[in-house]
C-alpha positions in Angstrom: 7.9 -9.4 60.4 4.4 -10.7 60.8 1.7 -10.1 58.2 -1.8 -8.9 58.9 -3.0 -11.0 56.0 -3.8 -14.7 56.3 -2.5 -14.9 52.7 -0.7 -12.0 51.1 -2.7 -10.4 48.2 -0.1 -11.3 45.6 -0.1 -15.0 46.7 -3.9 -14.9 46.6 -3.9 -13.5 43.1 -1.7 -16.4 41.9 -4.0 -18.9 43.5 -7.1 -17.3 42.1 -5.8 -17.0 38.6 -4.9 -20.6 38.7 -8.1 -21.9 40.3 -10.8 -19.6 39.1 -9.4 -17.8 36.1 -10.1 -14.4 37.7 -8.8 -11.5 35.5 -8.1 -7.8 36.1 -10.8 -6.5 33.7 -13.4 -5.2 36.1 -16.9 -4.7 34.9 -17.7 -2.4 37.9 -15.4 0.2 39.4 -14.9 -0.4 43.2 -13.3 2.0 45.7 -13.9 0.5 49.1 -10.2 -0.6 49.6 -8.6 2.4 47.9 -7.5 3.9 51.2 -5.3 0.9 52.0 -4.0 0.9 48.5 -2.9 4.5 48.6 -1.4 4.4 52.1 0.4 1.1 52.0 0.8 0.4 48.3 -1.0 -3.0 48.5 -2.5 -4.4 45.4 -6.2 -4.7 46.2 -7.3 -5.4 42.6 -7.6 -9.1 43.4 -10.3 -8.4 46.0 -12.2 -6.3 43.5 -11.8 -9.0 40.9 -13.2 -11.6 43.3 -16.3 -9.5 44.1 -16.7 -8.7 40.4 -16.5 -12.4 39.4 -19.2 -13.6 41.8 -22.7 -13.9 40.4 -25.0 -11.3 41.8 -27.3 -13.7 43.5 -24.4 -15.1 45.6 -23.3 -11.7 46.9 -25.7 -12.0 49.9 -23.8 -15.2 50.9 -20.6 -13.2 51.3 -22.3 -10.7 53.5 -23.9 -13.5 55.6 -20.4 -15.1 56.0 -18.7 -11.7 56.8 -21.4 -10.8 59.4 -21.1 -14.2 61.1 -17.4 -13.5 61.6 -17.9 -9.9 62.6 -20.5 -10.9 65.1 -17.7 -12.5 67.2 -16.2 -9.0 67.7 -19.5 -7.2 68.1 -19.5 -5.7 64.6 -22.0 -5.9 61.8 -22.4 -4.7 58.2 -25.8 -3.2 57.7 -27.5 -3.8 54.3 -31.0 -4.4 53.0 -30.3 -5.7 49.5 -27.0 -6.5 47.9 -26.4 -5.9 44.2 -23.2 -5.3 42.3 -24.3 -1.7 42.0 -24.5 -1.0 45.7 -21.8 -3.3 47.1 -19.2 -0.6 47.0 -21.5 1.7 49.0 -22.2 -0.9 51.6 -18.5 -1.6 52.1 -17.6 2.1 52.1 -20.3 2.8 54.7 -18.8 0.1 57.0 -15.1 0.8 56.4 -15.3 4.6 56.5 -11.6 5.0 55.7 -10.5 2.8 58.7 -7.4 0.7 57.7 -8.1 -2.0 60.3 -11.7 -2.5 58.9 -10.2 -2.6 55.4 -7.8 -5.4 56.4 -10.6 -7.3 58.1 -12.8 -7.1 54.9 -9.8 -8.2 52.8 -9.1 -11.2 55.0 -12.8 -12.1 55.2 -13.3 -12.0 51.4 -10.2 -14.1 51.0 -11.3 -16.6 53.7 -14.7 -16.8 52.0 -13.3 -17.6 48.6 -10.2 -19.5 49.7 -10.6 -21.0 53.2 -7.4 -21.7 55.2 -7.1 -23.6 58.4 -5.8 -21.6 61.3 
C-alpha cells in the first residue's frame, strides 16, 4: 500500500528528535491538523512541535515556502502577518476540515524542515 506521506509522521518524529531535539511539550495549543488525527488516528504532534520550535521571525519563511509549492497547483494561503498566536487560525482558514489539504500541509511542513529528494 502506498503512503500519502513523503515520510511517515512516526519516522519524521524519530529524525526530528535525533536532529533537532524537538519535544512534545507544546507552548501553544494547535488544532489545524486535528481532523486528520481524529479520522485516521495519525500522530500529528510532531508537526505541531516543529511549528512550535521555530522562532517566530522564521514563520513567514515557512509560509513563503508553502505558497511557492501551492502556486504550482493554483492554491495559496492568504495571510498578512504570521505570529505563533495566529498561525493556527491561518492554517485552519486554509484547510477548512479538508483531509487532502491537511495532508498537503503536513507534507510541506515536513519538506521544509527535512527536505527529501523525489
